[in-house]
C-alpha positions in Angstrom: -31.6 19.9 50.8 -32.6 16.5 52.4 -29.6 14.0 52.7 -31.5 11.3 50.8 -32.0 13.9 47.9 -28.3 14.6 47.6 -27.6 10.9 47.7 -30.0 10.1 44.9 -28.5 12.9 42.9 -25.1 11.7 43.3 -26.0 7.9 42.4 -27.8 9.4 39.2 -24.6 11.7 38.2 -22.6 8.5 38.6 -24.8 6.1 37.0 -25.2 8.8 34.1 -21.6 9.3 33.8 -20.8 5.6 33.7 -23.4 4.9 31.1 -21.9 7.7 28.9 -18.5 6.2 29.2 -19.5 2.9 28.5 -21.7 4.0 25.4 -18.7 6.2 24.1 -16.2 3.2 24.2 -19.0 1.0 22.8 -19.2 3.3 19.8 -15.5 3.2 19.6 -14.9 -0.5 19.9 -18.0 -2.3 18.6 -17.5 -2.9 14.7 -20.0 -1.3 12.6 -20.1 0.5 9.4 -17.3 -1.5 7.7 -17.6 -2.9 4.1 -16.3 -6.1 2.8 -12.5 -6.0 2.2 -11.3 -4.8 -1.2 -11.7 -1.3 -2.5 -11.6 -2.6 -6.1 -15.3 -3.1 -6.4 -16.0 -3.8 -10.1 -19.0 -2.1 -11.8 -19.1 -3.2 -15.3 -16.4 -4.3 -17.7 -13.0 -3.6 -16.6 -10.8 -1.8 -19.3 -7.5 -3.5 -19.0 -4.4 -1.5 -19.9 -2.6 -2.6 -23.2 1.0 -2.1 -22.0 3.0 -0.8 -18.9 3.1 2.7 -20.8 -0.5 3.1 -19.9 0.2 2.7 -16.3 3.9 3.7 -15.4 5.6 7.1 -16.2 9.0 7.4 -17.6 9.9 9.2 -14.3 9.2 6.2 -12.2 10.1 3.7 -14.6 12.9 5.0 -16.8 13.7 3.0 -20.2 15.5 -0.1 -19.4 19.2 -0.2 -20.5 20.2 -3.4 -19.0 21.1 -6.9 -20.2 18.7 -7.8 -23.2 18.3 -11.4 -21.9 16.3 -9.8 -19.0 18.9 -11.3 -16.2 19.3 -9.2 -13.2 22.7 -9.0 -11.5 23.0 -8.7 -7.6 25.8 -8.7 -5.3 26.1 -11.7 -2.8 27.5 -11.2 0.9 31.0 -12.0 -0.4 30.5 -9.2 -3.3 30.0 -12.1 -6.0 27.7 -11.6 -8.8 24.2 -13.4 -8.5 22.5 -13.6 -11.7 18.6 -13.9 -11.5 16.6 -14.2 -14.8 13.1 -12.7 -15.2 12.0 -15.7 -17.2 13.6 -19.2 -17.3 13.0 -22.8 -18.1 11.3 -24.8 -15.4 12.9 -27.8 -13.6 11.9 -30.9 -15.2 11.8 -32.5 -11.7 8.5 -31.3 -10.2 8.1 -31.4 -6.5 5.0 -33.3 -5.2 2.7 -31.1 -3.2 0.6 -32.8 -0.5 -0.2 -29.9 1.7 -1.0 -26.6 0.3 -1.2 -24.9 3.4 2.4 -25.9 4.5 3.6 -25.0 1.1 2.1 -21.5 1.3 3.8 -20.9 4.7 7.1 -22.1 3.3 6.8 -19.5 0.4 5.9 -16.9 2.9 8.7 -17.7 5.2 11.3 -17.6 2.2 9.9 -14.2 1.2 10.3 -13.0 4.6 13.8 -14.3 4.8 14.6 -12.3 1.8 13.3 -9.3 3.4 9.8 -8.9 2.7 7.5 -7.4 5.6 4.2 -8.4 4.5 3.2 -11.5 2.0 -0.2 -12.4 0.9 -1.5 -15.1 -1.7 -4.6 -14.9 -4.0 -6.0 -16.5 -7.1 -5.0 -14.2 -10.0 -8.2 -12.4 -11.3 -7.7 -12.3 -15.3 -9.0 -8.8 -15.1 -5.7 -7.6 -13.6 -3.8 -8.7 -16.5 -2.4 -6.6 -19.2 -4.7 -7.0 -22.2 -3.2 -9.8 -24.6 -0.6 -11.0 -22.2 0.0 -14.6 -22.6 -0.1 -15.2 -18.6 -2.0 -18.2 -17.4 -0.8 -18.4 -14.0 -3.4 -19.4 -11.3 -1.9 -17.7 -8.1 -0.2 -14.5 -7.3 2.0 -14.1 -4.5 2.1 -10.3 -3.3 5.1 -9.3 -1.6 5.4 -5.9 0.4 8.6 -4.1 1.7 8.0 -1.1 4.1 9.9 2.3 3.5 11.5 3.2 6.7 9.4 5.9 8.5 12.4 8.0 8.9 12.4 8.4 5.0 8.6 9.3 4.9 7.9 11.8 7.5 7.2 15.6 7.5 10.3 17.5 6.7 10.0 21.4 6.8 13.7 21.8 5.9 14.4 22.0 2.2 17.6 19.9 2.2 16.2 17.3 4.5 13.1 16.9 2.5 15.3 16.5 -0.5 17.4 13.8 1.3 14.4 11.9 2.5 12.7 11.9 -1.0 15.8 10.7 -2.8 16.4 8.1 -0.1 12.8 6.9 -0.8 13.3 7.2 -4.7 16.4 4.8 -4.0 14.1 2.4 -2.1 11.4 2.2 -4.6 14.0 1.7 -7.6 15.5 -1.3 -5.8 12.5 -3.2 -5.8 11.7 -6.5 -7.4 14.6 -8.3 -6.0 12.5 -10.6 -3.6 10.1 -11.4 -6.4 13.0 -12.4 -8.8 14.4 -14.8 -6.3 11.2 -16.1 -5.1 10.0 -16.8 -8.8 13.4 -18.5 -9.4 13.1 -20.8 -6.4 9.7 -21.9 -7.6 10.9 -22.6 -11.0 13.5 -25.0 -9.2 10.6 -26.7 -7.6 9.3 -27.6 -11.0 6.6 -25.1 -11.5 6.3 -22.1 -13.7 6.7 -18.6 -12.0 7.4 -15.1 -13.2 8.1 -11.8 -11.1 6.3 -8.7 -11.9 7.5 -5.3 -11.0 7.1 -1.7 -12.3 7.7 -1.8 -16.1 8.3 -5.6 -16.1 5.0 -6.2 -14.9 2.4 -7.9 -16.7 -0.3 -7.4 -14.0 -1.7 -4.5 -12.4 0.0 -4.5 -8.7 -2.4 -2.5 -6.8 -5.5 -4.5 -7.2 -3.6 -7.8 -6.9 -2.4 -6.6 -3.5 -5.7 -5.7 -2.5 -6.9 -9.4 -3.5 -3.9 -10.9 -1.5 -5.4 -9.2 1.6 -2.4 -6.9 1.9 -4.4 -3.5 2.3 -7.0 -1.0 0.7 -6.8 1.7 -1.7 -6.8 5.2 -0.4 -8.0 8.3 -1.8 -4.1 9.1 -2.7 -4.4 6.2 -5.0 -1.8 4.1 -3.2 -2.4 0.8 -1.3 -2.5 1.6 2.3 -1.7 -1.2 4.5 -2.9 -1.6 8.4 0.7 -2.0 9.3 2.7 0.5 7.5 0.1 2.9 5.8 1.1 4.1 2.3 4.8 3.7 2.7 5.4 0.1 0.9 6.7 -1.1 -2.3 5.2 -4.1 -3.9 6.2 -6.9 -6.3 4.2 -9.8 -7.6 5.1 -13.3 -8.5 2.6 -15.3 -10.5 2.7 -19.1 -10.5 0.8 -22.5 -10.8 2.6 -23.9 -7.8 -0.2 -25.3 -5.7 -0.9 -22.8 -2.9 -3.6 -22.1 -0.2 -4.9 -18.5 -0.6 -5.4 -16.1 2.2 -9.1 -15.9 3.4 -10.9 -12.6 2.8 -11.2 -10.6 5.9 -13.4 -7.7 7.0 -12.4 -4.2 5.9 -9.7 -2.6 7.9 -11.6 0.7 7.8 -9.2 2.3 5.4 -11.4 3.1 2.5 -14.1 4.3 4.9 -11.4 6.5 6.7 -10.5 7.9 3.5 -14.1 8.9 2.9 -14.0 11.3 5.8 -10.3 12.3 5.5 -9.2 14.9 3.0 -5.7 15.4 4.5 -3.8 14.4 1.1 -6.2 16.6 -0.8 -5.4 19.7 1.1 -1.6 19.1 1.5 -0.8 17.8 -2.5 1.2 20.6 -3.9 -0.1 19.6 -7.3 -3.8 19.3 -6.5 -3.9 16.0 -8.1 -6.0 14.2 -5.5 -9.6 14.6 -5.7 -12.2 15.6 -2.9 -15.4 13.7 -2.5 -16.3 10.2 -2.9 -14.7 7.5 -5.4 -16.0 7.2 -8.8 -16.3 4.4 -11.5 -13.2 4.7 -13.5 -12.6 1.9 -16.4 -15.1 -0.1 -14.5 -13.5 0.1 -11.0 -14.6 2.2 -8.1 -11.9 4.2 -6.8 -10.4 7.7 -6.5 -8.6 8.5 -9.6 -5.6 10.5 -9.4 -4.9 13.3 -11.9 -1.6 11.9 -13.2 -1.1 14.8 -15.5 -1.1 17.2 -12.7 1.0 14.9 -10.5 3.8 14.4 -13.0 3.8 18.0 -14.3 4.6 19.0 -10.7 7.6 16.6 -10.8 8.9 18.3 -14.0 8.6 22.0 -12.8 12.3 22.1 -11.8 15.1 20.0 -10.5 14.3 20.1 -6.9 10.3 20.1 -7.4 10.0 16.4 -6.7 11.4 16.7 -3.1 7.9 17.3 -1.9 6.4 14.5 -4.0 5.8 12.4 -1.0 3.4 14.7 0.7 0.5 12.5 0.2 2.3 9.8 2.1 3.6 12.0 4.8 0.3 13.5 5.3 -1.7 10.5 5.4 -2.9 9.5 9.1 -2.0 5.8 8.5 1.6 6.7 8.0 3.0 6.6 11.6 6.0 5.3 13.4 5.6 1.5 14.6 4.6 1.9 18.3 2.0 0.9 20.8 0.1 4.3 20.7 -0.1 4.2 16.9 -1.1 0.4 16.9 -4.0 1.4 19.2 -5.0 4.1 16.9 -5.1 1.9 13.9 -7.0 -0.7 15.7 -9.7 2.0 16.7 -9.7 3.4 13.3 -10.8 0.0 12.0 -13.6 -0.3 14.3 -16.4 2.2 13.4 -17.4 5.6 11.9 -17.5 7.2 15.3 -13.9 6.0 16.1 -12.7 7.0 12.8 -13.9 10.3 13.2 -12.2 10.6 16.7 -8.8 9.3 15.6 -8.8 11.8 12.6 -9.6 14.7 15.0 -7.0 13.5 17.5 -4.6 13.2 14.7 -5.0 16.9 13.7 -4.8 18.2 17.4 -1.5 16.1 17.7 -0.2 18.2 14.7 0.2 15.3 12.2 -0.2 16.0 8.5 0.4 19.6 8.7 0.5 21.4 5.4 4.2 22.0 4.1 4.7 25.4 2.0 6.2 24.2 -1.3 6.6 27.4 -2.9 10.2 28.2 -1.8 11.2 24.8 -3.5 9.2 25.5 -6.8 10.6 29.1 -6.9 14.2 27.6 -6.3 14.0 24.9 -8.9 12.5 27.3 -11.6 15.6 29.6 -11.6 
C-alpha cells in the first residue's frame, strides 16, 4: 500500500476516534433532558391529610408520653437541663429586618451551628399543611441532617445489619432538636415560629423540603439530596420572620435517574416499591409506596426490621462523600446518557447488591 494511503487511513482513524471521544463526553456533560426542579408536580386538587395519623405510623412515631406542655428537655454541655418549648409566646420587642438576604444567611448559619448539614428556605405552600390547621406562617425553613454513611451501607452479616439499623432508628428518633432551638430563637427575635417534626408536624415535610430546594423525591418515596442521597432526616420551621427564599434551580437529575433505575424495587424485601413510572396520587405526581406491605414487613418478627433500610442502602445516590462519588453525582445530573452510564458503572462496581433477608425473617418468626 502506498505510504500516502497508510497516512490517510491513520489520519481518518485518529480523527474518527477523537470525534467519537468528544461526542461521548458531550453526551455525558452537556445538560439535556432535565425537567424543572420539584418532583411534586400537582395535577388537580391536592387532598390534604386531616391529621398526622394519616401520614405517620405508630412504629416510627410512637404515642407521645412526654410533658403535656409540649416542652422538650435536652442535656447541655455541662449536663444541665435545657428546656425548649414547641410553642411559646413571642417576644414583644421585634427585631427590625432591613436586609432579608442577610437575615436568611444568619438563620442558615445558626442552623448549621446547631448541627444541620443542609438548609433551605421557601414560601410555605398552603397545600402542604394538614387540613384544618390554624397555621398562617408565610415562610418555611427546611433543615436536614445526614445519617452517617457507616449506618447506611450494605451489611450481609445479620448482627451488623441489626446494629446499623438500630443506630439509624436512634438517629431518626432524635430529630427535631435543631428546629426546636431555631424556632425558639426566632420567637426571641419577635416573630412567630413553630417547629415541625414527625407526629408534632402540622405540615408535610417532604414536599416542603422539595420546595426549599434540598432534593427531589425518589422512587422509594424518600427525599433524595444531591449531597447525601436518601440518608437524611428533616425538620421544618414555619415562621413570619422576613426571609429571602432560595431560588428555584434546575433538576439535579434525581427524579429522571429514578425513572430508569429499579434498584430499590428489586431489593425491597417487602416488595412495597412500585415499578414503572410515577402516578397521580391525591393530586400529586409521585411513586406511591405500598405502606401496608412496608409496615407489615416490619412487624413480621422482632428482627425483621433489621433490613428495613434496604431502599436506602441500594440507592445509587447513597454513597460515601469522596471525590469519585461527587463526580458520579455530577454526571448523573447532566443527561439521560450520563445517567445510563453511571447506573451501569454502579452495578459493575457491585453497589446495591440484593441481600437475602430470608434467614432474618425465619429467625424472627420462631
